[in-house]
Short mmCIF file of the C-alpha atoms (twelve columns), coordinates in Angstrom:
data_MODEL
# 
_entry.id   MODEL 
# 
loop_
_atom_site.group_PDB 
_atom_site.id 
_atom_site.type_symbol 
_atom_site.label_atom_id 
_atom_site.label_alt_id 
_atom_site.label_comp_id 
_atom_site.label_asym_id 
_atom_site.label_seq_id 
_atom_site.Cartn_x 
_atom_site.Cartn_y 
_atom_site.Cartn_z 
_atom_site.pdbx_PDB_model_num 
ATOM 1   C CA . MET A 1   42.073  106.829 123.597 1 
ATOM 2   C CA . ILE A 2   45.284  108.296 124.961 1 
ATOM 3   C CA . ASN A 3   45.784  107.865 128.699 1 
ATOM 4   C CA . PHE A 4   48.247  110.118 130.474 1 
ATOM 5   C CA . LEU A 5   48.565  111.959 133.774 1 
ATOM 6   C CA . LEU A 6   47.182  115.493 133.351 1 
ATOM 7   C CA . ALA A 7   49.035  117.926 135.543 1 
ATOM 8   C CA . ALA A 8   47.888  121.386 134.416 1 
ATOM 9   C CA . VAL A 9   44.818  123.203 133.103 1 
ATOM 10  C CA . LEU A 10  46.033  125.427 130.276 1 
ATOM 11  C CA . PHE A 11  42.757  127.062 129.301 1 
ATOM 12  C CA . GLU A 12  39.150  127.023 130.517 1 
ATOM 13  C CA . THR A 13  36.099  129.066 129.512 1 
ATOM 14  C CA . SER A 14  32.289  128.827 129.308 1 
ATOM 15  C CA . GLN A 15  30.234  130.936 126.913 1 
ATOM 16  C CA . PHE A 16  26.710  130.565 125.493 1 
ATOM 17  C CA . GLY A 17  26.264  127.591 127.800 1 
ATOM 18  C CA . ILE A 18  29.207  125.818 126.118 1 
ATOM 19  C CA . GLY A 19  32.229  124.888 128.235 1 
ATOM 20  C CA . LEU A 20  35.761  124.432 126.863 1 
ATOM 21  C CA . ARG A 21  38.631  123.038 128.859 1 
ATOM 22  C CA . VAL A 22  42.247  122.337 127.677 1 
ATOM 23  C CA . GLU A 23  44.495  120.241 129.916 1 
ATOM 24  C CA . SER A 24  48.086  119.044 129.522 1 
ATOM 25  C CA . GLU A 25  50.507  116.791 131.304 1 
ATOM 26  C CA . THR A 26  52.987  119.659 131.551 1 
ATOM 27  C CA . LYS A 27  53.404  123.351 130.891 1 
ATOM 28  C CA . VAL A 28  57.196  123.242 130.471 1 
ATOM 29  C CA . ILE A 29  58.462  122.105 127.088 1 
ATOM 30  C CA . ASP A 30  61.040  119.332 126.838 1 
ATOM 31  C CA . PRO A 31  62.280  119.207 123.189 1 
ATOM 32  C CA . ALA A 32  62.943  115.479 123.587 1 
ATOM 33  C CA . LYS A 33  59.330  114.665 124.499 1 
ATOM 34  C CA . SER A 34  55.951  115.138 122.833 1 
ATOM 35  C CA . VAL A 35  53.285  117.259 124.524 1 
ATOM 36  C CA . PHE A 36  49.836  115.645 125.007 1 
ATOM 37  C CA . LEU A 37  46.734  117.837 125.336 1 
ATOM 38  C CA . ARG A 38  43.178  116.922 126.262 1 
ATOM 39  C CA . MET A 39  40.526  119.276 124.854 1 
ATOM 40  C CA . GLU A 40  37.041  118.814 126.341 1 
ATOM 41  C CA . LEU A 41  34.001  120.521 124.777 1 
ATOM 42  C CA . ARG A 42  30.745  120.338 126.807 1 
ATOM 43  C CA . THR A 43  27.455  121.380 125.120 1 
ATOM 44  C CA . PRO A 44  23.944  121.579 126.699 1 
ATOM 45  C CA . HIS A 45  21.066  119.496 125.377 1 
ATOM 46  C CA . ASP A 46  19.698  122.337 123.217 1 
ATOM 47  C CA . ARG A 47  22.977  123.436 121.632 1 
ATOM 48  C CA . LYS A 48  25.731  121.981 119.507 1 
ATOM 49  C CA . ALA A 49  29.294  123.136 118.773 1 
ATOM 50  C CA . GLU A 50  32.285  122.230 116.616 1 
ATOM 51  C CA . MET A 51  35.529  121.048 118.157 1 
ATOM 52  C CA . PRO A 52  38.243  123.589 117.157 1 
ATOM 53  C CA . ASP A 53  41.086  122.379 114.918 1 
ATOM 54  C CA . LEU A 54  44.579  123.161 116.275 1 
ATOM 55  C CA . ARG A 55  46.605  121.946 113.287 1 
ATOM 56  C CA . ASP A 56  47.234  125.398 111.845 1 
ATOM 57  C CA . ARG A 57  47.189  127.230 115.161 1 
ATOM 58  C CA . THR A 58  50.448  126.015 116.736 1 
ATOM 59  C CA . VAL A 59  53.834  127.789 116.888 1 
ATOM 60  C CA . GLY A 60  57.061  125.956 117.755 1 
ATOM 61  C CA . PHE A 61  55.694  122.481 117.033 1 
ATOM 62  C CA . SER A 62  56.619  120.415 113.966 1 
ATOM 63  C CA . LEU A 63  53.804  117.861 114.179 1 
ATOM 64  C CA . VAL A 64  50.220  118.012 115.408 1 
ATOM 65  C CA . GLU A 65  48.014  114.901 115.585 1 
ATOM 66  C CA . ASP A 66  44.527  114.413 117.036 1 
ATOM 67  C CA . PHE A 67  42.812  111.366 118.536 1 
ATOM 68  C CA . ALA A 68  39.048  111.876 118.997 1 
ATOM 69  C CA . GLU A 69  37.045  109.914 121.553 1 
ATOM 70  C CA . GLU A 70  33.429  108.856 121.226 1 
ATOM 71  C CA . PRO A 71  31.046  111.597 122.560 1 
ATOM 72  C CA . HIS A 72  29.068  110.676 125.676 1 
ATOM 73  C CA . LYS A 73  26.061  112.208 127.443 1 
ATOM 74  C CA . GLU A 74  25.925  113.332 131.034 1 
ATOM 75  C CA . LYS A 75  22.956  112.933 133.417 1 
ATOM 76  C CA . ASP A 76  21.884  116.544 132.869 1 
ATOM 77  C CA . GLY A 77  21.530  115.931 129.106 1 
ATOM 78  C CA . SER A 78  24.726  117.687 128.094 1 
ATOM 79  C CA . THR A 79  27.116  116.078 125.605 1 
ATOM 80  C CA . VAL A 80  30.849  115.849 126.186 1 
ATOM 81  C CA . HIS A 81  33.245  115.773 123.204 1 
ATOM 82  C CA . VAL A 82  36.906  114.932 123.888 1 
ATOM 83  C CA . THR A 83  39.860  115.211 121.488 1 
ATOM 84  C CA . ASN A 84  43.400  114.309 122.473 1 
ATOM 85  C CA . TRP A 85  46.238  116.161 120.742 1 
ATOM 86  C CA . ARG A 86  49.893  115.231 120.349 1 
ATOM 87  C CA . LEU A 87  52.348  118.095 119.714 1 
ATOM 88  C CA . VAL A 88  56.015  117.502 118.796 1 
ATOM 89  C CA . PRO A 89  58.246  120.440 119.881 1 
ATOM 90  C CA . GLU A 90  60.857  121.898 117.537 1 
ATOM 91  C CA . PRO A 91  64.319  122.153 119.134 1 
ATOM 92  C CA . CYS A 92  65.472  125.697 119.987 1 
ATOM 93  C CA . ALA A 93  62.175  127.360 119.017 1 
ATOM 94  C CA . GLU A 94  61.804  130.917 120.345 1 
ATOM 95  C CA . VAL A 95  58.249  130.378 121.578 1 
ATOM 96  C CA . TYR A 96  55.847  127.477 122.024 1 
ATOM 97  C CA . LYS A 97  52.155  128.379 121.905 1 
ATOM 98  C CA . ILE A 98  48.702  127.735 120.481 1 
ATOM 99  C CA . LYS A 99  47.336  130.787 118.727 1 
ATOM 100 C CA . PRO A 100 43.727  131.944 119.407 1 
ATOM 101 C CA . PHE A 101 41.119  129.641 117.895 1 
ATOM 102 C CA . VAL A 102 37.368  129.948 117.226 1 
ATOM 103 C CA . VAL A 103 34.655  127.778 118.714 1 
ATOM 104 C CA . LYS A 104 31.478  127.819 116.596 1 
ATOM 105 C CA . GLY A 105 28.017  126.783 117.795 1 
ATOM 106 C CA . SER A 106 24.286  126.918 117.039 1 
ATOM 107 C CA . PRO A 107 20.936  125.808 118.510 1 
ATOM 108 C CA . MET A 108 20.292  122.077 118.289 1 
ATOM 109 C CA . ILE A 109 17.246  122.563 116.007 1 
ATOM 110 C CA . TRP A 110 18.040  125.137 113.359 1 
ATOM 111 C CA . LYS A 111 16.541  125.103 109.871 1 
ATOM 112 C CA . SER A 112 17.448  128.565 108.582 1 
ATOM 113 C CA . GLN A 113 20.351  128.868 106.141 1 
ATOM 114 C CA . SER A 114 21.250  132.339 107.425 1 
ATOM 115 C CA . ASP A 115 23.776  133.060 110.186 1 
ATOM 116 C CA . GLU A 116 21.072  134.405 112.480 1 
ATOM 117 C CA . GLY A 117 20.962  132.401 115.675 1 
ATOM 118 C CA . LYS A 118 24.512  130.997 115.260 1 
ATOM 119 C CA . PHE A 119 27.207  132.038 117.703 1 
ATOM 120 C CA . SER A 120 30.991  131.726 118.201 1 
ATOM 121 C CA . PHE A 121 33.668  132.690 120.663 1 
ATOM 122 C CA . ILE A 122 37.423  132.841 120.752 1 
ATOM 123 C CA . GLY A 123 39.606  130.629 122.896 1 
ATOM 124 C CA . GLY A 124 43.262  131.028 123.733 1 
ATOM 125 C CA . PRO A 125 45.974  131.882 123.233 1 
ATOM 126 C CA . ILE A 126 47.743  129.132 125.182 1 
ATOM 127 C CA . TYR A 127 51.433  129.555 126.056 1 
ATOM 128 C CA . PHE A 128 53.953  126.975 127.159 1 
ATOM 129 C CA . GLU A 129 57.107  127.640 129.130 1 
ATOM 130 C CA . ASN A 130 60.398  127.291 127.296 1 
ATOM 131 C CA . PRO A 131 62.883  124.752 128.643 1 
ATOM 132 C CA . ALA A 132 65.337  126.077 131.189 1 
ATOM 133 C CA . ALA A 133 68.652  127.299 129.793 1 
ATOM 134 C CA . ARG A 134 71.497  124.871 130.105 1 
ATOM 135 C CA . LYS A 135 74.534  125.777 132.129 1 
ATOM 136 C CA . PRO A 136 77.484  126.923 129.991 1 
ATOM 137 C CA . VAL A 137 80.122  124.286 129.451 1 
ATOM 138 C CA . THR A 138 83.548  125.240 130.741 1 
ATOM 139 C CA . GLY A 139 86.863  123.490 131.041 1 
ATOM 140 C CA . ALA A 140 88.049  120.426 129.204 1 
ATOM 141 C CA . MET A 141 85.916  117.826 127.491 1 
ATOM 142 C CA . GLU A 142 83.788  115.782 129.841 1 
ATOM 143 C CA . ALA A 143 84.630  112.650 127.893 1 
ATOM 144 C CA . ASP A 144 87.574  111.637 125.785 1 
ATOM 145 C CA . PRO A 145 86.053  109.489 123.036 1 
ATOM 146 C CA . GLN A 146 88.197  106.613 121.915 1 
ATOM 147 C CA . LYS A 147 87.950  104.991 118.537 1 
ATOM 148 C CA . ASP A 148 86.178  101.679 118.830 1 
ATOM 149 C CA . LEU A 149 88.187  98.842  117.371 1 
ATOM 150 C CA . PRO A 150 86.431  95.781  115.972 1 
ATOM 151 C CA . PRO A 151 86.515  92.779  118.284 1 
ATOM 152 C CA . LEU A 152 89.295  90.309  117.606 1 
ATOM 153 C CA . SER A 153 88.034  87.194  115.848 1 
ATOM 154 C CA . TRP A 154 89.352  84.471  113.582 1 
ATOM 155 C CA . LYS A 155 87.368  85.982  110.718 1 
ATOM 156 C CA . LEU A 156 89.071  89.354  111.231 1 
ATOM 157 C CA . VAL A 157 92.471  87.669  111.507 1 
ATOM 158 C CA . GLY A 158 91.773  85.809  108.282 1 
ATOM 159 C CA . TRP A 159 90.834  89.005  106.446 1 
ATOM 160 C CA . VAL A 160 93.953  90.802  107.708 1 
ATOM 161 C CA . ALA A 161 96.147  87.865  106.704 1 
ATOM 162 C CA . LEU A 162 94.519  87.811  103.261 1 
ATOM 163 C CA . VAL A 163 95.137  91.542  102.766 1 
ATOM 164 C CA . VAL A 164 98.766  91.249  103.909 1 
ATOM 165 C CA . LEU A 165 99.321  88.215  101.669 1 
ATOM 166 C CA . SER A 166 97.796  90.045  98.696  1 
ATOM 167 C CA . VAL A 167 100.067 93.048  99.266  1 
ATOM 168 C CA . LEU A 168 103.125 90.777  99.500  1 
ATOM 169 C CA . VAL A 169 102.144 88.960  96.299  1 
ATOM 170 C CA . ILE A 170 101.712 92.268  94.456  1 
ATOM 171 C CA . LEU A 171 105.072 93.546  95.729  1 
ATOM 172 C CA . ALA A 172 106.787 90.284  94.766  1 
ATOM 173 C CA . ALA A 173 105.237 90.482  91.288  1 
ATOM 174 C CA . LEU A 174 106.429 94.069  90.881  1 
ATOM 175 C CA . VAL A 175 109.960 93.148  92.001  1 
ATOM 176 C CA . TRP A 176 110.013 90.190  89.602  1 
ATOM 177 C CA . LEU A 177 108.751 92.360  86.735  1 
ATOM 178 C CA . VAL A 178 111.354 95.065  87.375  1 
ATOM 179 C CA . ARG A 179 114.160 92.494  87.552  1 
ATOM 180 C CA . TYR A 180 112.891 90.736  84.438  1 
ATOM 181 C CA . LEU A 181 112.728 93.971  82.442  1 
ATOM 182 C CA . ALA A 182 116.169 95.002  83.691  1 
ATOM 183 C CA . ARG A 183 117.609 91.618  82.676  1 
ATOM 184 C CA . ARG A 184 115.971 91.774  79.260  1 
ATOM 185 C CA . LEU A 185 117.281 95.291  78.701  1 
ATOM 186 C CA . LYS A 186 120.776 94.222  79.745  1 
ATOM 187 C CA . GLU A 187 120.667 91.224  77.407  1 
ATOM 188 C CA . HIS A 188 119.387 93.400  74.562  1 
ATOM 189 C CA . ARG A 189 122.511 95.560  74.842  1 
ATOM 190 C CA . MET A 190 124.843 92.529  74.743  1 
ATOM 191 C CA . SER A 191 126.674 91.326  71.676  1 
ATOM 192 C CA . PRO A 192 125.247 88.220  69.909  1 
ATOM 193 C CA . ILE A 193 127.866 85.875  71.401  1 
ATOM 194 C CA . GLU A 194 127.334 87.272  74.935  1 
ATOM 195 C CA . ARG A 195 123.572 86.757  74.683  1 
ATOM 196 C CA . ALA A 196 124.126 83.231  73.380  1 
ATOM 197 C CA . TRP A 197 126.303 82.361  76.413  1 
ATOM 198 C CA . VAL A 198 123.641 83.782  78.787  1 
ATOM 199 C CA . GLU A 199 120.824 81.838  77.114  1 
ATOM 200 C CA . LEU A 200 122.875 78.614  77.087  1 
ATOM 201 C CA . ASP A 201 123.714 78.965  80.776  1 
ATOM 202 C CA . ARG A 202 120.009 79.605  81.586  1 
ATOM 203 C CA . LEU A 203 119.000 76.482  79.643  1 
ATOM 204 C CA . ILE A 204 121.531 74.267  81.433  1 
ATOM 205 C CA . LYS A 205 120.263 75.471  84.822  1 
ATOM 206 C CA . LYS A 206 116.731 74.283  83.959  1 
ATOM 207 C CA . GLY A 207 117.939 70.666  84.102  1 
ATOM 208 C CA . LEU A 208 115.524 69.414  81.435  1 
ATOM 209 C CA . PRO A 209 117.476 66.189  80.633  1 
ATOM 210 C CA . GLY A 210 117.451 65.208  84.301  1 
ATOM 211 C CA . ARG A 211 113.638 65.323  84.205  1 
ATOM 212 C CA . GLY A 212 113.430 63.270  81.035  1 
ATOM 213 C CA . ARG A 213 112.399 66.214  78.838  1 
ATOM 214 C CA . TYR A 214 114.967 65.598  76.125  1 
ATOM 215 C CA . LYS A 215 112.877 66.859  73.228  1 
ATOM 216 C CA . ASP A 216 112.223 70.202  74.973  1 
ATOM 217 C CA . PHE A 217 115.927 70.440  75.770  1 
ATOM 218 C CA . TYR A 218 116.993 69.895  72.148  1 
ATOM 219 C CA . VAL A 219 114.394 72.394  70.862  1 
ATOM 220 C CA . GLU A 220 115.654 75.125  73.201  1 
ATOM 221 C CA . LEU A 221 119.311 74.235  72.592  1 
ATOM 222 C CA . THR A 222 118.938 74.591  68.812  1 
ATOM 223 C CA . MET A 223 117.007 77.852  69.309  1 
ATOM 224 C CA . VAL A 224 119.973 79.285  71.249  1 
ATOM 225 C CA . VAL A 225 122.241 78.604  68.263  1 
ATOM 226 C CA . ARG A 226 119.670 79.740  65.692  1 
ATOM 227 C CA . ARG A 227 119.036 83.038  67.498  1 
ATOM 228 C CA . TYR A 228 122.767 83.636  67.664  1 
ATOM 229 C CA . VAL A 229 123.066 83.144  63.903  1 
ATOM 230 C CA . GLN A 230 120.116 85.442  63.277  1 
ATOM 231 C CA . ARG A 231 121.520 88.252  65.442  1 
ATOM 232 C CA . LYS A 232 125.012 88.001  64.031  1 
ATOM 233 C CA . TYR A 233 124.452 87.235  60.355  1 
ATOM 234 C CA . GLY A 234 120.891 88.397  59.708  1 
ATOM 235 C CA . ILE A 235 119.521 84.996  58.666  1 
ATOM 236 C CA . LYS A 236 116.075 84.289  60.141  1 
ATOM 237 C CA . ALA A 237 117.234 80.933  61.428  1 
ATOM 238 C CA . PRO A 238 114.466 80.379  64.061  1 
ATOM 239 C CA . HIS A 239 111.776 80.437  61.344  1 
ATOM 240 C CA . LEU A 240 113.448 78.023  58.875  1 
ATOM 241 C CA . THR A 241 113.783 74.272  58.795  1 
ATOM 242 C CA . THR A 242 117.285 72.863  59.007  1 
ATOM 243 C CA . GLU A 243 117.409 72.235  55.236  1 
ATOM 244 C CA . GLU A 244 116.067 75.722  54.430  1 
ATOM 245 C CA . PHE A 245 118.527 77.317  56.806  1 
ATOM 246 C CA . LEU A 246 121.548 75.437  55.430  1 
ATOM 247 C CA . ARG A 247 120.430 76.148  51.849  1 
ATOM 248 C CA . GLU A 248 120.238 79.859  52.568  1 
ATOM 249 C CA . VAL A 249 123.692 79.800  54.151  1 
ATOM 250 C CA . ALA A 250 125.119 78.034  51.107  1 
ATOM 251 C CA . ASP A 251 123.449 80.426  48.641  1 
ATOM 252 C CA . ASP A 252 124.280 83.668  50.459  1 
ATOM 253 C CA . THR A 253 128.052 84.042  50.205  1 
ATOM 254 C CA . SER A 254 127.846 87.631  51.423  1 
ATOM 255 C CA . ARG A 255 127.425 86.496  54.996  1 
ATOM 256 C CA . GLY A 256 131.193 86.445  55.528  1 
ATOM 257 C CA . SER A 257 133.867 83.852  56.174  1 
ATOM 258 C CA . GLY A 258 132.918 83.417  59.832  1 
ATOM 259 C CA . LEU A 259 129.702 81.508  59.125  1 
ATOM 260 C CA . ALA A 260 130.996 79.778  55.985  1 
ATOM 261 C CA . SER A 261 133.983 78.292  57.807  1 
ATOM 262 C CA . ASN A 262 131.775 76.746  60.508  1 
ATOM 263 C CA . VAL A 263 128.830 75.644  58.395  1 
ATOM 264 C CA . LEU A 264 129.880 71.967  58.480  1 
ATOM 265 C CA . SER A 265 129.983 71.809  62.289  1 
ATOM 266 C CA . LEU A 266 126.692 73.754  62.412  1 
ATOM 267 C CA . ARG A 267 125.103 71.256  59.961  1 
ATOM 268 C CA . LYS A 268 126.228 68.293  62.048  1 
ATOM 269 C CA . PHE A 269 124.857 69.842  65.237  1 
ATOM 270 C CA . LEU A 270 121.446 70.726  63.755  1 
ATOM 271 C CA . GLU A 271 120.961 67.384  61.979  1 
ATOM 272 C CA . SER A 272 121.805 65.374  65.109  1 
ATOM 273 C CA . ALA A 273 119.326 67.502  67.089  1 
ATOM 274 C CA . ASP A 274 116.605 66.873  64.460  1 
ATOM 275 C CA . LEU A 275 116.943 63.143  65.059  1 
ATOM 276 C CA . VAL A 276 115.723 63.632  68.620  1 
ATOM 277 C CA . LYS A 277 113.179 66.353  67.856  1 
ATOM 278 C CA . PHE A 278 111.487 64.814  64.835  1 
ATOM 279 C CA . ALA A 279 112.787 61.267  64.137  1 
ATOM 280 C CA . GLY A 280 111.856 59.839  67.550  1 
ATOM 281 C CA . VAL A 281 115.407 58.892  68.564  1 
ATOM 282 C CA . GLU A 282 115.593 58.175  72.280  1 
ATOM 283 C CA . ALA A 283 118.133 60.513  73.814  1 
ATOM 284 C CA . THR A 284 120.340 59.795  76.811  1 
ATOM 285 C CA . PRO A 285 122.097 62.055  79.315  1 
ATOM 286 C CA . GLU A 286 125.352 61.415  77.481  1 
ATOM 287 C CA . MET A 287 123.774 62.520  74.191  1 
ATOM 288 C CA . ALA A 288 122.420 65.680  75.842  1 
ATOM 289 C CA . ASP A 289 125.895 66.478  77.233  1 
ATOM 290 C CA . GLU A 290 127.427 65.856  73.811  1 
ATOM 291 C CA . ALA A 291 124.880 68.155  72.151  1 
ATOM 292 C CA . THR A 292 125.620 70.859  74.708  1 
ATOM 293 C CA . ASP A 293 129.353 70.524  74.104  1 
ATOM 294 C CA . SER A 294 128.733 70.665  70.346  1 
ATOM 295 C CA . ALA A 295 126.704 73.878  70.654  1 
ATOM 296 C CA . ARG A 296 129.284 75.380  72.988  1 
ATOM 297 C CA . GLY A 297 132.108 74.384  70.604  1 
ATOM 298 C CA . TYR A 298 130.340 75.949  67.633  1 
ATOM 299 C CA . LEU A 299 129.806 79.235  69.490  1 
ATOM 300 C CA . LYS A 300 133.459 79.330  70.621  1 
ATOM 301 C CA . SER A 301 134.715 78.448  67.149  1 
ATOM 302 C CA . ASP A 302 132.546 81.048  65.437  1 
ATOM 303 C CA . ALA A 303 133.495 83.729  67.968  1 
ATOM 304 C CA . GLY A 304 137.202 82.841  67.531  1 
ATOM 305 C CA . VAL A 305 137.012 83.009  63.734  1 
ATOM 306 C CA . GLU A 306 135.270 86.358  63.962  1 
ATOM 307 C CA . ASP A 307 137.929 87.722  66.319  1 
ATOM 308 C CA . GLY A 308 140.684 86.498  63.991  1 
ATOM 309 C CA . ARG A 309 139.060 88.112  61.000  1 
ATOM 310 C CA . ARG A 310 138.741 91.429  62.840  1 
ATOM 311 C CA . LYS A 311 142.448 91.322  63.804  1 
ATOM 312 C CA . THR A 312 143.404 90.643  60.186  1 
ATOM 313 C CA . GLU A 313 141.270 93.557  58.972  1 
ATOM 314 C CA . ASP A 314 142.801 95.827  61.610  1 
ATOM 315 C CA . GLU A 315 146.340 94.847  60.551  1 
ATOM 316 C CA . ARG A 316 145.504 95.500  56.938  1 
ATOM 317 C CA . GLY A 317 144.106 98.842  57.824  1 
ATOM 318 C CA . ARG A 318 147.237 99.847  59.737  1 
ATOM 319 C CA . ALA A 319 149.441 98.662  56.857  1 
# 
């Protein structure tokens, strides 16, 4: 049962001894509130009637629900049927009303299948008052909404710090990649001897002997010389053993006098490096310095021989 304060009688009639009364808590519609109706149907002891259904009779309401109470008898023998209705108003509807509805009845004892003796009457319509018009809004905004910021917390600070750190890491990686590619492109455009000097200087700055990594140092040092030979003379020195490399140099006389004139110093350098790389000889800082000087001397000697040969060819050409 729905209990509410009834404030208005919307409709009341009595026909054929049957009384119908519709009450509501209000007659003025508030779109933000539901409207509750109480429909009471009173029948005498010798008659019966059907409670009208309002579900398809409303206008301006989006939902109609009913809550029926148990019928009860009065002292005079009449029976009272009560149904409570809940109506949900539609915002901005032009009209709110209950269209006319039919109340059907018949004698209490009626055995005939024909319509003779049955009766009906029409109730309604029932109108509600529309909500009062709102005053027009003039002037500036009544409120200046501000964007709500999340409350400051250590979790928020941690997330912000993580995002900033991630952005910095990405930027640092991009800068490193650009500089690396620019350096590689610059080295690619260098002459073989210029690239060899750059690679040798980079290896020395690593300080591998000072950390006891002599074998790694000798491997990289010999690769600097081998790559130089490959770029300048076309021999795939990095992919050959020392014996294979020296054999190819000896067999290929078309490589020019520059390599042939320095092959003995190159042999000595590579064979001494192999002792550390493969024979297990314990190297010392002095040995590492001597190997570096040997590599540097070979590069200078080979570059000097090549320059002298070019000068001789130029003089012959002018003659």
